[in-house]
N, C-alpha and C positions, 0 to 999 in steps of 0.2 A: 536819213531823217525825212519824214514826210510831214508837211504842214497840213493840218486838218482844221477846217473852219467849223465852228459849231453854230447852231441857230441861235439868234438872239433870244434871251430869256430861257435858255435850256442849259444851265450850268451842269446838270447831271450828265451831259454828254461828254464832259471832260472833268470829272469830279476831282481828280488828283491835282490838276493844275489850278482849278478854282480854289481848292482848299489851301494850296501853297500861297496863292495870291492873297487870300483872306488873312492868313497868318502873317505874311510879310507886311500887309497894310496895318494890322492890329498891333503887332509887336515892334514895328519899326517906323514906318512912314507916318503914322498918325501921332507918334509920340514926340516928334521933333519939328522945329522950324528950321529949314535949310536956307542958307544964303545963296547957294549956287549948286549947279549940277555936280561939281567935284565933291562937295560935302555928301551928297546923296550917294555917289559912287563909292567913296571911301567907307561910309557907314554901312552901305549894303555889303561890301566885301567882308567887313568884320561880322555883321549880323549873319551872313550866309555861312561863315565858318562855324559860328556857334550853333546855327540851325542844323547843319549837316554833321558836325563832329562832336559837339559838347552836350547836346540834349538827348535824353533817353528816347529810344524809338520802340514803339509797340512791336514791330516786326522782329526786333532783336531781343525780345524778352525784357523790355524796359531797360536795356543797357545802352550806353552811348556807343557809337561806332568804334571809338578807341578801345573801350572796355571789351567789346565783342571781339575785336581783332586780337587783343592781348589774351583773352580766354581761349581763343581758337587758333593761336599761332601753331603752324605746322600741320593743321588739319586741312587737307586738300578738298574736303567735301563739307561745305558749310550749309547749314539748313536754317531757314528763317522760320519764325513762329507763324502759325496760321490763325 
């Protein structure tokens, strides 16, 4: 893994990470008042599972990753939508 720094005010240099950060802030961090860092960590763990496993993804034809895996079980060559 390589750490790359982007120029200040240039979010388009790392659009995927910037989009994730925006979604994380809008769908989780801004909705709750946390009493301590442990609450943030626990909530983040649960939110991340939902974000990665339970929500539909455009690249998977609007299927959740679980649905996509079930539909393609046994297929050694999986193709993402473009």
